[in-house]
C-alpha positions as CSV (number, residue, x, y, z in Angstrom):
1,M,52.8,222.8,71.5
2,S,50.5,220.2,73.0
3,K,49.6,219.8,76.6
4,E,51.8,216.7,77.0
5,M,54.8,218.5,75.5
6,K,54.3,221.4,77.9
7,K,54.1,219.1,80.9
8,K,57.3,217.4,79.8
9,L,59.1,220.7,79.3
10,E,57.9,221.9,82.7
11,K,59.2,218.8,84.4
12,K,62.5,219.1,82.7
13,I,62.9,222.7,83.8
14,R,61.9,221.8,87.4
15,R,64.5,219.0,87.5
16,A,67.2,221.4,86.2
17,K,66.3,224.0,88.9
18,R,66.4,221.4,91.6
19,T,69.8,220.2,90.5
20,R,71.2,223.7,90.3
21,S,69.8,224.6,93.8
22,H,72.2,222.1,95.3
23,I,75.2,223.6,93.5
24,R,77.4,225.7,95.7
25,D,80.9,227.2,95.8
26,T,80.5,228.8,92.3
27,A,82.5,231.8,93.5
28,E,85.6,229.6,93.8
29,R,84.7,227.0,91.2
30,P,83.2,227.5,87.8
31,R,80.3,225.3,86.7
32,L,80.7,222.4,84.2
33,S,77.4,222.3,82.5
34,V,76.3,219.4,80.3
35,S,73.7,219.6,77.6
36,R,72.6,216.6,75.5
37,S,70.0,215.8,72.9
38,L,69.1,212.6,71.1
39,K,72.0,213.0,68.7
40,H,74.6,215.4,70.2
41,I,76.2,216.3,73.5
42,S,78.1,219.4,74.7
43,A,79.8,220.8,77.8
44,Q,80.7,224.3,78.9
45,I,82.7,225.6,81.8
46,I,80.9,228.7,83.0
47,D,82.0,231.4,85.4
48,D,78.6,232.5,86.9
49,Q,80.1,235.5,88.7
50,K,81.3,237.1,85.5
51,G,78.7,235.5,83.3
52,V,81.4,234.2,80.9
53,T,82.0,230.8,79.2
54,I,85.6,229.8,79.9
55,A,85.7,226.7,77.7
56,S,83.3,224.6,75.6
57,A,83.4,221.4,73.7
58,F,80.9,220.0,71.2
59,D,80.7,216.7,69.5
60,I,80.0,218.4,66.2
61,K,83.6,219.4,66.0
62,L,85.0,215.9,66.6
63,D,85.6,212.9,64.3
64,L,82.7,210.6,65.1
65,K,82.7,207.9,62.4
66,G,82.1,204.4,63.9
67,K,81.7,205.5,67.5
68,T,78.8,205.0,69.9
69,K,77.1,207.9,71.6
70,T,78.8,207.0,74.9
71,D,82.3,207.0,73.2
72,I,81.5,210.4,71.7
73,A,80.5,211.7,75.1
74,A,83.8,210.5,76.5
75,L,85.6,212.3,73.7
76,V,83.8,215.5,74.6
77,G,84.8,215.0,78.2
78,T,88.4,214.6,77.3
79,E,88.2,217.7,75.1
80,I,86.6,219.9,77.8
81,G,89.3,218.7,80.3
82,K,92.1,219.7,77.9
83,K,90.5,223.1,77.3
84,A,90.0,223.7,81.0
85,K,93.7,223.0,81.6
86,E,94.6,225.5,78.9
87,A,92.4,228.1,80.6
88,G,93.9,227.3,84.0
89,V,90.8,225.7,85.6
90,T,91.4,222.6,87.7
91,K,88.3,222.5,90.0
92,V,84.7,222.8,88.8
93,V,81.2,222.1,90.1
94,F,79.4,219.5,87.9
95,D,76.0,220.6,86.7
96,R,74.2,217.7,85.1
97,G,71.0,219.7,84.6
98,P,67.9,217.6,84.3
99,Y,69.8,214.5,83.2
100,L,70.5,211.5,85.4
101,F,74.2,210.7,86.2
102,H,74.5,207.6,84.0
103,G,75.2,206.7,80.4
104,R,76.5,209.6,78.3
105,V,76.6,212.1,81.1
106,K,78.6,209.8,83.3
107,A,81.0,209.0,80.5
108,L,81.6,212.7,79.9
109,A,82.2,213.3,83.6
110,E,84.7,210.4,84.0
111,A,86.6,211.4,80.9
112,A,86.9,215.0,82.3
113,R,88.1,213.6,85.6
114,N,90.7,211.6,83.8
115,E,92.0,214.8,82.2
116,G,92.6,216.3,85.6
117,L,89.3,218.2,86.5
118,E,88.3,217.8,90.1
119,F,84.6,217.7,91.1
C-alpha cells in the first residue's frame, strides 16, 4: 500500500471515529450503520450492548436494473425500515460513519424514516 493510500485510509478511520464519538443512547437505541462503496451500499441495525446485528439490507439482493445509485440507496433504506419493523425496532441512532450526510447516505436515511424508523 502506498503512502497516499495509507493517509487516505487513516483519514477515513479518523472521520468514522469522530462520528461515532458523538453517538449516544445506544443502550436504549440500536445503531443504524451505513456502509457504501463505489458500486454498492448496505445498512445494518446493530445492538452494541449484545454485539448482535438485528437487521441488515444490501443492494446486491435487490432488483437494480435501470436505477441510479441514489434510487438503489433509497430501496435499501426502505428494506432496512421494513426489516426493523419486523424485528420490533422503531428508534435507532444513525451512524453515517466517515461519509457525509448527502447523496446516497441521505437517500437511504430518508427512505428509512419514511418506513417508520425514528432518528
